[in-house]
C-alpha positions in Angstrom: -13.6 -22.1 -30.6 -15.2 -25.6 -31.3 -18.5 -25.9 -29.5 -19.2 -29.3 -27.6 -22.1 -30.0 -25.7 -23.0 -34.0 -24.3 -25.2 -32.5 -22.1 -27.6 -29.3 -22.8 -27.2 -27.5 -19.8 -28.6 -24.2 -20.4 -32.0 -25.8 -21.3 -31.5 -28.1 -18.2 -31.0 -25.6 -15.6 -33.1 -23.2 -17.0 -36.0 -25.7 -16.6 -34.9 -26.6 -13.3 -35.0 -23.0 -12.6 -38.6 -22.9 -13.3 -39.2 -25.8 -11.1 -37.6 -24.1 -8.2 -39.8 -21.3 -8.8 -42.6 -23.4 -8.5 -41.4 -25.4 -5.3 -41.1 -28.6 -7.0 -38.4 -31.0 -6.1 -35.2 -30.2 -8.3 -32.4 -33.2 -7.2 -32.1 -35.6 -4.9 -28.8 -37.0 -5.1 -25.6 -35.9 -4.8 -22.9 -36.4 -8.2 -19.8 -38.1 -8.3 -17.0 -37.6 -10.6 -17.0 -39.2 -13.9 -15.2 -40.1 -17.1 -17.4 -38.0 -18.8 -17.2 -35.2 -16.6 -17.9 -33.6 -13.5 -21.6 -32.1 -14.5 -24.2 -35.3 -15.2 -27.8 -36.1 -14.3 -28.0 -38.6 -11.6 -30.8 -40.1 -9.4 -34.0 -39.0 -10.6 -32.3 -37.4 -13.7 -33.1 -33.7 -12.0 -29.8 -32.6 -10.6 -29.9 -28.9 -10.8 -26.0 -27.4 -10.5 -23.1 -30.3 -9.5 -19.4 -30.2 -9.2 -16.0 -29.1 -7.6 -16.2 -29.7 -4.1 -20.1 -28.6 -3.5 -23.1 -29.4 -4.9 -26.4 -27.6 -4.8 -29.0 -30.0 -4.3 -33.0 -30.1 -3.5 -34.7 -32.6 -1.2 -38.5 -32.8 -1.3 -38.3 -29.3 -2.7 -35.9 -27.5 -0.2 -32.7 -26.3 -1.7 -28.9 -27.0 0.6 -25.7 -27.0 0.3 -24.4 -31.3 0.0 -21.0 -31.7 0.8 -19.3 -33.1 -2.2 -17.0 -36.2 -1.8 -14.2 -34.4 -3.0 -14.7 -31.9 -0.4 -12.5 -33.8 1.9 -9.7 -33.0 -0.6 -9.8 -29.2 -0.5 -7.9 -27.4 -3.7 -4.8 -25.3 -2.4 -5.5 -21.6 -3.5 -3.4 -18.7 -3.7 -3.3 -16.1 -1.3 -4.5 -13.6 -3.9 -7.6 -15.8 -4.8 -8.8 -16.0 -1.1 -7.7 -12.3 -0.6 -10.0 -11.7 -3.6 -12.9 -13.3 -2.8 -13.2 -13.7 1.0 -11.6 -10.2 1.6 -13.0 -8.3 -1.8 -15.1 -8.1 -4.7 -14.7 -11.2 -6.4 -11.3 -11.6 -9.0 -12.1 -10.2 -12.5 -9.7 -8.1 -14.8 -7.1 -5.6 -13.3 -5.3 -5.9 -10.4 -6.3 -5.6 -7.0 -4.5 -5.9 -3.6 -3.2 -9.6 -3.2 -1.7 -10.0 0.1 -3.1 -8.6 4.0 -0.5 -6.0 4.2 -1.8 -5.1 0.7 -5.2 -4.7 1.8 -4.5 -2.9 4.7 -2.5 0.1 2.9 -5.7 -0.1 0.4 -7.8 1.4 2.9 -5.6 4.2 3.9 -5.6 5.6 0.5 -7.8 8.2 -0.6 -11.3 7.5 -1.3 -11.5 8.4 -5.0 -14.5 6.2 -6.0 -16.8 7.9 -3.3 -15.6 11.3 -4.9 -15.9 10.3 -8.5 -19.4 8.7 -7.8 -21.1 10.9 -4.9 -24.9 10.8 -3.1 -27.0 13.2 -1.6 -25.3 15.5 0.8 -26.6 15.7 4.2 -27.9 19.2 3.5 -30.0 18.1 0.3 -31.3 15.1 2.7 -32.4 17.8 5.2 -33.9 19.9 2.4 -35.6 17.0 0.8 -37.1 15.9 4.4 -38.5 19.5 5.1 -40.0 20.0 1.2 -41.8 16.5 1.6 -43.6 17.7 4.8 -43.7 21.1 3.4 -45.8 20.0 0.2 -47.9 17.1 2.1 -49.2 19.8 4.6 -49.7 22.0 1.6 -51.6 19.0 -0.1 -53.7 18.3 2.5 -55.1 22.0 2.7 -55.5 21.7 -0.8 -53.4 24.8 -1.7 -53.1 25.1 -5.8 -50.1 23.7 -7.1 -50.0 21.2 -3.9 -49.9 18.0 -6.1 -47.4 18.9 -8.9 -45.1 19.9 -6.2 -45.4 17.1 -3.4 -45.8 14.8 -6.4 -42.2 16.2 -7.6 -40.3 15.9 -4.5 -42.1 12.3 -4.2 -40.5 11.3 -7.4 -36.7 12.5 -6.6 -37.3 10.7 -2.9 -38.3 7.6 -5.0 -35.0 7.6 -7.3 -33.1 8.0 -4.4 -32.8 4.3 -4.2 -31.9 2.8 -7.8 -29.5 6.0 -8.1 -27.2 5.6 -4.7 -27.7 2.0 -5.4 -25.8 3.0 -8.7 -23.5 4.5 -6.8 -22.8 2.3 -5.3 -21.7 -0.6 -8.2 -19.8 2.1 -9.8 -17.3 2.6 -6.6 -17.4 -1.4 -6.6 -16.2 -1.5 -10.0 -13.5 1.5 -10.0 -12.1 0.5 -6.6 -8.5 -0.2 -5.8 -9.4 -1.0 -2.4 -12.2 -3.6 -2.4 -12.2 -4.2 1.5 -13.1 -0.7 2.2 -16.6 -1.3 0.2 -17.2 -4.8 1.9 -16.9 -3.1 5.0 -19.2 -0.3 4.0 -21.7 -3.3 3.4 -20.9 -5.0 6.9 -21.1 -1.8 9.1 -24.1 -0.7 7.4 -25.4 -4.2 7.7 -24.6 -4.1 11.4 -26.4 -0.3 12.3 -29.7 -1.6 10.1 -31.4 1.7 9.5 -33.9 1.0 6.7 -35.4 3.6 4.6 -38.5 2.2 4.4 -40.2 4.5 6.4 -41.0 7.3 4.4 -39.5 10.6 6.7 -36.1 8.1 6.5 -35.5 7.8 2.6 -33.8 11.0 2.1 -31.1 10.3 4.6 -30.4 6.8 3.8 -27.3 8.1 1.3 -26.1 10.6 3.7 -26.5 7.9 6.7 -24.2 5.5 4.1 -21.7 7.5 3.4 -21.5 10.1 6.3 -22.1 8.3 9.4 -20.6 4.7 7.9 -18.1 5.4 5.1 -16.6 8.6 6.7 -16.4 6.1 9.8 -14.3 2.8 8.4 -11.2 3.5 9.4 -11.5 5.9 12.7 -12.2 4.3 15.9 -15.5 2.6 16.5 -17.0 5.0 19.2 -16.8 8.0 16.4 -18.7 5.6 14.1 -21.5 4.8 16.7 -21.9 7.8 18.0 -22.3 9.4 14.6 -24.9 6.3 14.1 -26.7 6.7 17.0 -27.6 11.1 16.2 -28.5 10.0 12.6 -31.8 11.2 11.6 -32.0 8.2 9.5 -31.2 5.9 12.8 -33.8 8.5 14.9 -36.5 7.9 12.4 -35.8 3.9 12.4 -35.9 3.2 15.9 -38.8 6.1 17.0 -36.8 8.4 19.3 -38.2 11.5 18.2 -40.9 10.0 20.6 -39.2 9.2 23.6 -39.7 12.5 26.3 -38.1 12.0 29.3 -41.6 11.1 31.5 -40.1 13.6 34.4 -39.4 16.8 31.9 -41.5 19.6 31.8 -42.9 18.5 28.8 -43.0 14.7 29.4 -45.2 16.0 32.7 -47.5 18.9 30.9 -48.5 16.4 27.5 -48.1 13.0 30.0 -45.8 12.0 27.4 -42.9 9.1 28.2 -40.3 6.6 27.3 -39.6 5.0 23.5 -36.6 2.1 24.5 -36.0 1.0 21.0 -32.5 3.2 20.4 -31.8 2.1 23.4 -32.1 -1.8 23.4 -30.9 -2.2 19.9 -27.8 -0.1 20.5 -27.1 -2.4 24.0 -28.6 -5.6 22.0 -27.3 -5.3 18.5 -24.7 -2.5 17.9 -23.0 -3.1 21.0 -23.0 -5.8 23.9 -25.1 -8.5 22.0 -27.9 -10.8 22.8 -26.3 -12.3 25.6 -24.2 -9.3 26.8 -23.7 -8.0 30.4 -26.8 -5.7 30.9 -30.7 -5.5 32.2 -33.7 -4.0 31.4 -33.1 -1.4 34.1 -29.9 -0.8 31.8 -31.8 -0.6 29.0 -34.4 1.3 30.7 -32.0 4.1 32.3 -30.2 3.9 29.1 -33.4 5.3 27.1 -34.0 7.6 29.8 -30.2 9.5 29.0 -31.1 9.6 25.4 -33.9 11.5 25.8 -33.2 15.0 23.9 -31.7 13.8 20.8 -35.0 15.1 18.4 -35.4 14.9 14.8 -38.1 16.8 12.8 -38.7 17.5 9.2 -39.0 21.2 9.6 -35.3 21.5 11.1 -33.6 18.4 11.0 -31.6 16.7 14.5 -31.3 18.9 17.3 -30.6 18.4 20.7 -34.0 19.3 23.1 -32.8 19.9 26.8 -36.5 20.3 27.2 -37.2 16.8 26.2 -34.7 14.7 28.3 -35.0 13.0 31.7 -33.6 15.4 35.0 -31.0 13.8 36.7 -28.3 11.1 36.6 -28.8 7.8 35.4 -27.3 4.0 36.2 -26.3 2.0 32.9 -24.1 -0.8 33.8 -22.8 0.6 37.0 -21.6 3.8 36.2 -23.4 7.0 36.9 -23.9 9.3 33.5 -25.3 12.9 33.6 -26.9 15.0 36.4 -25.9 18.5 35.4 -27.9 20.9 35.7 -28.5 21.0 32.0 -28.7 17.8 30.4 -26.2 17.3 27.1 -25.1 15.8 23.9 -21.9 15.3 25.5 -23.5 13.2 28.5 -24.9 10.7 25.8 -21.6 10.6 24.6 -19.4 9.7 27.2 -21.4 6.6 27.8 -21.1 5.4 24.1 -17.2 6.2 24.4 -17.4 3.7 27.2 -19.9 1.3 25.9 -17.2 0.9 22.6 -14.6 -0.1 24.6 -16.9 -2.7 26.8 -15.5 -6.4 26.3 -18.9 -7.6 25.2 -18.9 -5.4 22.6 -15.2 -6.5 21.4 -16.9 -10.3 21.4 -19.7 -9.4 19.9 -18.8 -7.5 17.4 -15.4 -9.2 16.5 -17.3 -12.7 16.3 -19.8 -10.9 13.5 -16.5 -9.9 11.7 -15.7 -13.1 11.5 -18.6 -15.0 10.7 -18.8 -12.1 8.0 -15.7 -12.4 6.3 -14.8 -16.3 7.0 -17.3 -18.8 8.4 -20.7 -19.3 9.7 -19.0 -21.7 12.2 -16.4 -19.1 13.5 -13.0 -20.5 14.5 -12.7 -19.1 18.4 -9.2 -18.3 18.2 -9.7 -15.8 15.5 -12.9 -14.3 17.5 -10.7 -14.2 20.5 -7.9 -12.6 18.6 -9.7 -10.0 17.1 -11.5 -9.5 20.3 -8.5 -8.8 22.1 -6.8 -6.5 19.8 -10.1 -4.9 19.9 -9.4 -3.9 23.8 -5.5 -2.9 23.2 -6.5 -0.6 20.9 -9.3 1.0 22.3 -11.4 0.1 19.4 -9.6 1.2 16.6 -10.7 -0.4 13.3 -7.7 -0.4 11.3 -6.2 -2.7 14.3 -8.9 -4.7 14.5 -9.1 -5.5 10.8 -5.1 -6.3 11.0 -5.9 -8.3 13.8 -8.6 -10.5 11.6 -6.2 -10.4 8.1 -2.9 -11.2 9.9 -4.1 -14.5 12.2 -3.9 -17.6 10.1 -7.1 -18.8 10.7 -8.7 -15.6 8.2 -6.6 -17.5 5.1 -8.2 -21.3 5.3 -10.0 -22.5 2.2 -12.9 -20.5 0.8 -16.0 -21.6 0.4 -17.2 -21.5 3.8 -19.8 -18.6 3.3 -22.7 -17.9 1.0 -22.2 -14.7 -1.3 -25.3 -12.4 -0.2 -27.4 -11.1 -3.4 -25.7 -8.0 -3.5 -21.8 -9.4 -2.9 -23.2 -11.5 -6.1 -24.5 -9.0 -8.2 -21.7 -7.1 -7.8 -18.8 -9.5 -8.5 -20.8 -10.6 -11.8 -20.5 -7.2 -13.1 -16.7 -7.2 -12.1 -16.0 -10.3 -13.8 -17.4 -9.3 -16.6 -15.0 -6.3 -16.4 -18.0 -3.2 -16.2 -16.3 0.1 -15.4 -17.8 2.5 -12.8 -19.2 4.5 -16.0 -20.7 2.1 -17.6 -22.8 1.6 -14.7 -24.0 5.2 -14.2 -24.5 5.5 -17.9 -26.3 2.4 -18.3 -30.2 2.8 -19.3 -32.6 2.6 -16.7 -34.6 0.0 -18.8 -31.4 -2.7 -18.1 -30.7 -1.7 -14.6 -33.8 -1.7 -13.0 -34.6 -5.2 -14.2 -30.9 -6.2 -13.9 -29.5 -5.0 -10.8 -32.5 -3.0 -8.6 -35.7 -6.1 -9.0 -33.3 -8.8 -8.8 -32.1 -7.5 -5.2 -35.3 -7.5 -4.5 -36.5 -11.2 -5.8 -33.4 -12.3 -4.4 -34.5 -11.1 -1.0 -31.9 -8.4 -0.2 -33.7 -4.9 -1.4 -31.1 -2.2 -0.7 -31.2 -0.9 2.4 -34.9 -2.0 3.4 -33.7 -5.2 5.8 -37.0 -6.3 7.5 -36.1 -5.5 10.8 -33.4 -3.8 13.2 -31.4 -7.4 12.9 -29.9 -6.4 9.5 -29.5 -9.7 7.0 -29.1 -13.4 8.1 -25.6 -14.4 7.6 -26.3 -18.1 7.4 -25.9 -19.6 3.7 -29.3 -21.2 4.1 -31.2 -17.7 4.3 -29.5 -17.0 0.2 -29.4 -20.6 -0.9 -33.2 -21.4 -0.9 -35.6 -22.5 -4.0 -36.6 -18.7 -5.4 -33.4 -16.9 -4.4 -31.4 -19.8 -6.6 -33.8 -19.8 -9.0 -32.9 -16.3 -9.5 -29.7 -16.5 -9.8 -29.4 -19.5 -12.6 -31.8 -17.1 -14.2 -29.7 -14.1 -14.3 -26.8 -16.3 -14.6 -27.9 -17.7 -18.0 -29.5 -14.3 -19.7 -27.5 -11.5 -18.4 -24.3 -11.5 -19.9 -25.9 -11.6 -23.8 -27.9 -8.6 -22.5 -25.0 -6.3 -21.5 -23.3 -7.7 -23.9 -25.8 -6.7 -26.6 -27.0 -3.1 -24.6 -23.3 -1.8 -24.2 -21.5 -3.7 -26.8 -19.3 -5.6 -24.9 -17.9 -8.9 -26.5 -18.3 -11.9 -24.4 -14.8 -13.2 -23.2 -13.9 -17.1 -24.5 -15.3 -18.7 -21.8 -12.0 -20.7 -21.1 -10.2 -18.2 -20.4 -13.5 -16.4 -18.1 -13.8 -19.0 -16.0 -10.4 -18.0 -15.1 -10.5 -14.5 -14.9 -13.9 -15.0 -12.7 -12.5 -17.8 -10.0 -8.7 -18.4 -11.0 -7.9 -21.2 -9.2 -10.9 -21.3 -7.1 -12.7 -23.3 -10.4 -12.7 -27.0 -10.0 -12.0 -29.0 -12.6 -15.5 -29.9 -13.0 -16.4 -26.3 -13.5 -13.5 -25.8 -16.5 -14.7 -29.0 -18.2 -18.7 -28.2 -18.4 -17.9 -24.9 -19.0 -15.7 -26.0 -22.3 -18.5 -28.5 -23.1 -21.0 -25.8 -23.5 -22.9 -25.3 -26.8 -22.7 -21.5 -26.4 -20.5 -18.6 -24.9 -23.3 -17.0 -22.6 -24.5 -20.7 -21.5 -21.2 -21.4 -20.8 -20.6 -17.8 -18.7 -23.6 -18.6 -16.9 -22.6 -22.1 -15.5 -19.4 -19.9 -14.4 -22.2 -17.4 -12.1 -24.4 -20.0 -11.8 -21.9 -22.4 -10.2 -21.0 -23.4 -6.1 -17.8 -21.3 -6.9 -19.3 -18.4 -7.6 -22.1 -18.3 -5.0 -19.9 -19.1 -2.6 -17.0 -17.4 -1.0 
C-alpha cells in the first residue's frame, strides 16, 4: 500500500487529545467538504475530528456534537448495517443476523457463549460472602492466620470484576446473537445494583447471569421478581435494615422501614417518575417488602418475624393480610405491577431511547407499549414490536456509543475471539479495557446511583471521554497486534469491515491518506461514524 498523507493526522489527533484532557479548547468550527478531502483544518486550525455526516467539535473547551451540512442528506444504509450497529455489537468479520426476523430468531437459540465463558455461581457467591464475613470477624478478634485467610478471600473477590468483564467481552466476541448481549447490558442498567458496597461484590456476576440474563426472553414479571429478591439488589438498596414497625422484632428493637427498595422499584424499574403512585403507595409497598432479608452467614431468606402485620393497599388494591406473611404476597403485587400501563409506557420508552434515539418517536414508543400490554409483558413480543416497526430502522447515528459498547465493538471489528480475550495477559487486559472503562466514566457494574447510566450523547461525548477514546483508538490496534501476534488489516478494507456503508466518503479518504496502518485504523475508531450508532 502506498501511504500518502497530506496532513499528519496521527500527530494532530494525539495533540488535540492532550489539549482536550487539559480542558483547553480544541476547535471552534464545523467542516465543509473540499477537493482536498473531508478532513482538513478549519477556523483556528485546531479541529479535532470532522467528516462524514457529523463533526465532533469543541466550543470554549466543551465538546459537543455539531451537525455537518451533509447531515441533511443521509446516506442510504443497508438493513444489515443498521441491524449490526443499532441492535448488535457493530460490524466485523463473520456472519451475524441481518434482518428483524433473524435477530429475533437468534434470541431463541441456545446461549452457548454463556456456557463457554461462565461466571461464578450463586452458590459460590454466597460462600464468598460468608467467608468474607467470617474471616473479617476473625481478623477483628486477632485470631492466628486470620490476616492471611481474609486477604485471600479479598483478593478473590477483587478479581471478580476484571474476570467477569473478561467473560462479558469474550461472549460478545463469539456470540451469534448480538442482541442478547445488548439486552443484557440494557436490563443490567435498568435494574442497576452497583457492586461498590463490599457485601454485594461477590453477587455481581450471579446477579448478571441469574437474575438478568436468564430472564431476557421470558416475561418482565419473572425478571422483576428475580431482581427484587436477589441479594445484590437487597444489599444495594439496604433492604435488610427494613423491619415492619408493627412486627414483634420491630416493636422490641424499635426498628422501622427503609423505603429505598420500594421507591426505586416504583420510580425507576416499573411505573416511572411520572407514574400513578403516591408517597403513601411507596410506604405501603415498603411494608409489604418487609420480610425480605439477606445476610452473609446464610444468604437470602424470607423472615416472617420481620414482616409488617396486616394487609397493605397499593395503587388501590389490597395485598397480604394473611395470618402469616409470605413471599407469595410480594410476588402477587409484582406480577400486577409488571403489566401496569405506566410500566409498559415507561420501560417501552427506555427501550426505544436506548436502541434508537435520545429523542424517541412517540408512535414507536406507543407501539411497543401496546405490545407489552397485549402480551402481558412477554419480552419476546416486546422486542418483536420494536424490531418490526419502521421507526426502528431509520439511519443510524442518532445515539452515542457508551464506553462498554465502544470498546466491545472495537475488539469485534479487529476480529478477536473470545478465547483470545480470556487468555490475554492481564498486563494488556487491565490498561486496554478495565482502566479505560473507568476513565471513560463507565466502570463495570458501578454506576453512581440507582438510576444507572445516562443515555444522552452529551454524557459520553465530552472532553475527557473523547480524549480517552482518541488515545485508545490511536494506540490500541498496534498494541493488540504486537501482543497477540495479529497482523493489522489493510485499512482500506478495514474501514468497510468495521463500518460497511455507514462509512462516509470523507472517512474513507482520510483512512487512505494516513501515514501508517495503525493511524488509519485509529481514525476509524475515533471517527464520528464509529462513535455513534
